[in-house]
Each structure stands twice: as C-alpha cells, then as structure tokens.
C-alpha positions in Angstrom: 43.7 157.2 30.4 40.1 156.7 31.4 39.1 160.2 30.5 41.0 160.0 27.2 39.2 156.8 26.3 35.8 158.2 27.1 36.5 161.3 25.2 37.8 159.4 22.2 34.9 157.0 22.0 32.3 159.7 22.5 33.9 161.7 19.8 33.7 158.7 17.5 30.0 158.3 18.3 29.3 162.0 17.6 31.2 161.7 14.3 29.3 158.5 13.4 26.0 160.1 14.1 26.8 163.2 12.1 28.1 161.1 9.2 25.0 159.0 9.3 22.8 162.0 9.2 24.5 163.5 6.2 25.2 160.3 4.2 21.7 158.7 4.6 19.9 161.9 4.1 17.3 160.7 6.6 17.9 163.2 9.4 16.7 166.8 9.2 17.6 168.8 12.2 15.7 172.0 12.8 17.9 174.2 15.0 16.0 176.8 16.9 18.1 179.0 19.1 16.4 179.6 22.4 18.6 181.0 25.1 21.7 179.0 23.9 19.6 175.8 23.5 18.9 173.7 20.4 15.5 172.1 19.7 14.9 169.2 17.4 11.7 167.5 16.3 10.3 164.4 18.0 10.8 162.4 14.8 14.5 163.4 14.7 14.9 162.4 18.3 13.5 159.0 17.5 15.9 158.5 14.7 18.9 159.6 16.9 17.8 157.0 19.5 17.7 154.3 16.8 21.3 155.1 15.8 22.3 155.2 19.5 20.8 151.7 19.9 23.2 150.5 17.1 26.3 151.9 18.7 25.4 151.7 22.3 26.8 148.2 22.9 30.1 149.3 21.5 30.2 152.3 23.8 29.4 150.1 26.8 32.2 147.7 26.0 34.7 150.5 25.4 33.6 152.1 28.7 34.2 148.9 30.7 37.6 148.4 29.1 38.6 151.9 29.8 37.3 151.9 33.3 38.0 148.4 34.6 40.6 146.7 32.5 43.7 146.0 34.6 46.3 146.6 32.0 47.3 149.7 30.0 46.4 149.8 26.3 48.1 151.5 23.3 45.1 153.7 22.3 46.0 154.0 18.6 46.8 150.4 18.2 43.7 149.3 20.0 41.5 151.5 17.8 43.2 150.3 14.6 42.7 146.7 15.6 39.0 147.2 16.4 38.5 148.8 13.0 40.5 146.1 11.3 38.3 143.4 12.9 35.1 145.2 11.8 36.2 145.0 8.2 37.4 141.4 8.4 34.0 140.3 9.7 32.2 141.3 6.5 31.9 138.9 3.6 34.2 140.9 1.3 37.5 139.3 0.1 38.8 142.6 -1.1 37.8 144.8 1.9 40.5 146.2 4.1 41.2 148.7 6.8 44.3 150.8 6.3 46.1 152.4 9.2 47.2 156.0 8.5 50.7 154.7 7.5 49.4 151.9 5.3 47.1 154.3 3.5 49.9 156.7 2.9 52.0 153.9 1.5 49.2 152.8 -0.8 48.8 156.3 -2.3 52.5 156.5 -2.8 52.5 153.2 -4.7 50.4 154.9 -7.4 53.0 157.6 -8.0 55.9 157.5 -10.5 58.2 157.1 -7.5 57.8 155.4 -4.1 59.7 154.1 -1.2 60.3 150.4 -1.4 62.8 147.7 -2.2 62.6 147.6 -6.0 60.9 144.3 -6.9 58.0 143.2 -9.1 56.2 140.0 -8.2 53.0 138.1 -9.0 50.8 135.5 -7.3 50.9 132.1 -8.9 49.2 129.1 -7.3 49.1 130.9 -4.0 52.8 131.8 -4.0 54.3 135.3 -4.5 57.0 134.9 -7.2 59.6 137.6 -7.8 59.5 138.3 -11.6 61.7 141.4 -11.9 64.3 143.3 -9.8 65.0 147.0 -10.1 68.6 147.2 -11.4 71.0 148.0 -8.5 68.0 148.4 -6.2 67.9 147.4 -2.5 66.4 143.9 -3.1 69.0 143.0 -5.8 71.8 144.4 -3.7 70.6 142.3 -0.7 70.8 139.1 -2.8 67.2 138.6 -3.9 66.8 136.8 -7.3 64.2 136.4 -9.9 62.2 133.3 -9.2 62.4 133.7 -5.4 59.2 133.0 -3.5 58.2 135.6 -0.9 57.0 133.7 2.2 56.8 136.4 4.9 57.1 140.2 5.2 58.4 141.1 8.7 57.2 137.7 9.9 53.6 138.0 8.5 52.0 136.1 5.6 49.4 137.7 3.3 46.6 136.4 1.2 46.1 139.8 -0.5 48.9 140.9 -2.9 47.9 144.6 -2.3 48.2 144.2 1.4 51.6 142.6 1.1 52.7 145.5 -1.2 51.6 148.0 1.5 53.8 146.3 4.1 56.8 145.9 1.8 56.8 149.6 1.2 57.5 152.1 4.0 59.6 155.2 4.8 63.0 155.7 3.1 65.8 154.4 5.3 63.6 151.9 7.3 64.3 148.2 7.2 62.0 145.3 6.1 62.7 141.6 6.6 61.6 139.5 3.6 61.6 135.7 4.2 62.5 133.9 0.9 62.0 130.3 -0.3 64.7 129.4 -2.9 65.0 125.8 -4.1 65.1 123.9 -0.8 66.3 126.8 1.3 64.3 129.3 3.4 66.1 132.4 4.7 65.7 136.1 5.6 66.8 139.1 3.7 67.0 142.4 5.7 66.5 145.2 3.2 66.7 149.0 3.6 63.9 150.8 1.7 64.9 153.6 -0.6 63.3 155.8 -3.3 62.3 153.8 -6.4 61.4 155.2 -9.7 58.1 153.4 -10.5 57.6 153.4 -14.2 54.5 151.4 -15.0 55.0 151.5 -18.8 58.0 150.1 -20.6 58.3 150.2 -24.4 60.6 149.4 -27.3 60.6 149.1 -31.0 60.9 145.5 -32.2 62.0 144.1 -35.5 59.8 144.9 -38.5 58.9 148.2 -36.9 56.4 146.7 -34.4 56.1 148.5 -31.1 55.9 146.7 -27.8 54.4 148.3 -24.6 54.4 146.5 -21.2 51.9 148.0 -18.7 52.7 146.5 -15.3 49.8 148.3 -13.5 47.5 151.3 -13.8 48.9 154.1 -11.6 48.5 157.9 -11.6 51.1 158.5 -14.3 50.4 155.4 -16.5 48.2 157.1 -19.0 50.9 159.8 -19.6 53.6 157.2 -19.9 51.5 155.3 -22.4 51.0 158.4 -24.5 54.7 159.0 -24.5 55.2 155.5 -25.9 52.6 156.1 -28.7 54.3 159.4 -29.6 57.7 157.7 -29.8 56.2 155.0 -32.1 54.6 157.7 -34.4 57.9 159.6 -34.6 59.5 156.3 -35.8 56.8 155.4 -38.2 55.6 152.4 -36.2 52.2 151.2 -37.4 51.6 148.2 -35.2 52.1 147.4 -31.6 51.8 144.7 -28.9 50.3 145.8 -25.5 51.3 143.4 -22.7 48.9 143.1 -19.8 50.3 139.8 -18.5 50.7 139.8 -14.7 49.1 143.2 -14.5 47.0 143.1 -11.2 45.0 146.3 -12.0 45.1 149.7 -10.4 43.1 152.8 -11.1 40.0 152.3 -13.2 40.1 155.9 -14.3 43.6 155.4 -15.8 42.6 152.2 -17.4 39.6 153.8 -19.1 41.7 156.8 -20.3 44.1 154.4 -22.1 41.3 152.2 -23.4 39.6 155.4 -24.7 42.7 156.2 -26.8 42.5 152.7 -28.4 38.8 152.6 -29.3 36.5 154.8 -31.4 33.1 156.0 -30.0 31.6 153.0 -28.2 30.7 151.5 -24.8 33.7 150.6 -22.7 32.3 149.5 -19.3 29.1 148.9 -17.3 29.1 149.1 -13.5 26.2 148.3 -11.2 25.9 149.0 -7.4 23.9 147.3 -4.7 20.7 149.2 -5.7 21.1 147.9 -9.3 21.9 151.4 -10.5 23.9 151.2 -13.7 26.6 153.6 -15.0 27.9 153.3 -18.5 31.4 154.6 -19.6 31.8 155.4 -23.2 34.8 156.1 -25.4 34.9 159.2 -27.6 35.4 159.3 -31.4 39.2 159.9 -31.3 41.3 156.7 -31.5 44.7 155.5 -32.6 45.2 154.4 -36.2 47.7 151.7 -35.1 46.9 148.0 -35.4 47.5 146.3 -32.0 47.1 143.0 -30.1 46.7 142.5 -26.4 48.6 139.9 -24.3 46.9 138.5 -21.1 47.3 135.6 -18.8 45.8 134.2 -15.6 47.3 137.0 -13.5 45.8 139.8 -15.6 43.2 141.1 -13.2 40.7 143.9 -12.4 41.5 147.1 -14.5 43.6 145.0 -17.0 40.4 142.9 -17.5 38.3 146.0 -18.0 40.7 147.1 -20.8 41.0 143.7 -22.5 37.3 142.9 -22.5 36.4 146.4 -23.7 38.7 145.9 -26.7 37.5 142.3 -27.3 33.7 143.3 -27.3 34.4 146.2 -29.6 36.8 144.3 -31.9 39.5 146.8 -31.4 42.3 144.3 -31.4 43.1 140.6 -30.9 43.3 139.3 -27.4 46.0 136.6 -27.0 46.9 134.4 -24.0 45.0 132.5 -21.3 41.8 133.1 -19.3 42.3 136.1 -17.1 41.9 136.2 -13.3 38.2 137.1 -12.9 38.2 140.0 -10.5 35.0 141.7 -11.8 34.2 143.9 -8.7 35.4 147.4 -7.9 36.5 148.8 -4.6 36.3 152.3 -3.2 38.7 153.7 -0.7 37.1 156.0 1.9 39.6 158.1 3.9 38.6 158.6 7.6 39.1 161.7 9.7 42.4 160.5 11.2 44.1 159.7 7.9 43.3 156.0 8.0 40.9 154.5 5.4 38.7 151.6 4.5 38.4 149.8 1.2 35.0 148.3 0.4 33.6 146.5 -2.6 31.0 148.9 -3.9 30.3 147.9 -7.5 30.4 145.0 -9.9 31.4 145.6 -13.5 30.4 144.0 -16.7 31.7 143.9 -20.3 30.3 146.3 -22.9 28.1 143.4 -24.1 26.9 142.8 -20.5 28.9 139.7 -19.7 29.9 138.8 -16.2 33.6 139.0 -15.4 33.7 138.3 -11.7 35.0 134.8 -10.9 35.0 134.0 -14.6 37.5 136.2 -16.3 38.0 137.2 -19.9 38.5 134.5 -22.6 41.1 135.5 -25.2 40.4 135.5 -28.9 43.4 133.3 -29.4 44.1 130.9 -26.4 47.7 129.9 -26.1 49.7 129.0 -22.9 53.4 129.4 -22.6 55.3 126.2 -22.1 57.4 126.6 -18.9 59.9 124.1 -20.4 60.5 126.3 -23.4 62.7 129.4 -23.4 60.8 131.2 -26.1 57.6 133.3 -25.4 54.9 131.5 -27.5 52.3 134.2 -26.7 54.7 136.9 -28.0 55.5 134.8 -31.1 51.8 134.5 -31.8 51.3 138.2 -31.4 54.1 138.9 -33.9 52.7 136.4 -36.3 49.2 138.0 -36.3 50.7 141.5 -36.7 52.9 140.4 -39.6 49.9 139.3 -41.7 
C-alpha cells in the first residue's frame, strides 16, 4: 500500500506540473539530449521549484498518511474525498467535484434517454417537489405521487438540484432509496432504476390553432426536438405558439442559443465575461421563424432558460409572461480529469444583450402575473392565450 500511495501521489504531482506548464504558458523547457540526460534552463528550474513549493505540503501529508497511518484506506475513495474537499473550500456555490460514476451519470442525463426512476421535480422554498411522473415508470410503480417532497436520496440531503439528480440516476437495475414527505408522513421508497426516454420537449396544438411547446431543460437533443415541433406546427398551419420555460433549470448553453437563434433575426443574444474582463458576444443570424410567440417563465426558470428569455425580451422577439426568474447569471465549465472524474467551476458571468446583470437578480417579465395556488386554472397560460388572440 505504501508504495502504491507514493507512486499515485508522485504521478499526480508530475501531472499537475505538466498541466501547469501547458495551461499557464509560463514554462518553456529546452530539452538537450546529452548521454540520455535532459537539461533545462535556470529560469525554468526556478519556476519548477515555485510549483513544488505549492504542492510540497500536500505531498508531505500524503507521505505521512501512507507511511505511518495505522489503518488501511480505500485509495480511490480517499482521493475522491480529498478532491471533493478542495472544491468545497472555494467560494463557488455551483462548483462541484464529480467522481467518475457521477460524471458519467451527468453526461447521460443530457441524452434523450438515461438510467433513472422517471420523475421531474423542482426546488421551491428549499424543498424538492415532484411535479411529474413518467407513465408506468419505476417511481410511479413504487408509489411516488405528484406533490411528494424528496427529503433524502440514499440517506443524503442535497442543496444543489443537479447533484441530487446525479445521485438519483445510476446504472440500470440498481436500487436507490428515496425518502419522501407526504402530508404528515415520512417514508422510504426503494426504487429500481431503469432506462427512461428523456424527451425535453413536449408539444401540442391548442384551440384556435395555437401551438404549445414545453421545454423542461436544454439537453443534447433539445434543439432537434424543438425543430420537430416547429415543423409539425408549420404542417398544420399553426401561426402562433406558447413556449413554456417554467421550472426549467437550464442545461447546455449551446443548445439554448441554437433555439434562441431560430426565434430571433440578426441581433446580439448574449454577452459573457471571464475573470480577466474579456468579453465574448454571441449573435443570432438573419434566419428566424415567422411565428408569433410568447414565453412563460417563473421563479424556477434559471440559467440557460434565463439566457433565452432575456435575449428575446431585449430584442423584442416575443412577450415574456410570468414571475421574476431565478437569477443564475453565471456559467460553469466542466473539466474532465485523467481518471474520468471531473470538476465543475464557475468561469464566466453572463449579461443580457443590453448589458444588464442577471446574476442574483433574474429576468423581469414584460407581463408580471403569478398563478394563484388556490385556483385550478393556469392564469399565466390564460394570459398567453389572451395576448396571442389579439
């Protein structure tokens, strides 16, 4: 075990050094072969020593644990926990360390099918509320109901909805225990994961030939699904549509921009800015739909759904209806590590086309209207139909 630990940590240090050299662009090694030896400049050696000063303490601690600690350690679990603690120590609410399995699950969640239990849920006032069940899916068959509150997943609670999703998903045939609050009762449901068809776009033609599209999140196939909905509308002479982004937590920004591009003429859609104040501007091309549309949002519309709604608002592409959105105006980047694990870090802040701040503020709808929980009808939907009927 001692030899393995030393080899593992030294390998990590070598990888860290190499990555630092390449990424920072500050190291230039001049390799001169002399009888199987390599020579580097004095300046390069100084830089290497500076980097070693940064990681030296971690190596010393690891060496002592590997050499002196009385009990055996699970190497993989130990390294995962160290990496997780590093990420948790930085001041980033959205940063996360994914184990190899968690990262695989996250990537699978963006596909049109995934392994899970067949539920849709949202976070309201700090609680995870089940809002939809996949028909005849594992969760429904186990007795879960719309309105149930998810308290724990395998005995763990989560502040981040994405992290909880990662842990609800898993390999087909494996079991997950979901602790539910329902009315005054708290109980466990043991559910076997299975393959779920993950359609992120649902659509239908309403009365008066108005189309309705519900986008639950922005995944890998969402843009294609959205285009199929538009084609169906055109084939049925639908001229107006409602796009529902309520309870949409976000997803892939690239997918969001692709859909937004199809709704807007040539214009500015998004501005991003990194830590060095470098800006990048994303523009729509000239092609656009000729359909009149409105957008529905609420307090759970976040991230990519806010990018789409504020781009449409600033460019007067359609009327935004609902309540103030969530206010997640920062973007994360996933970096896959050499062993298949990954880290997620906030790397950019985004702004509306007019340059307005979204983070911790949200997007204000053109028409502010909140659904009354005591009423059965959907007032926001009624308002959308009213506007389109004019």
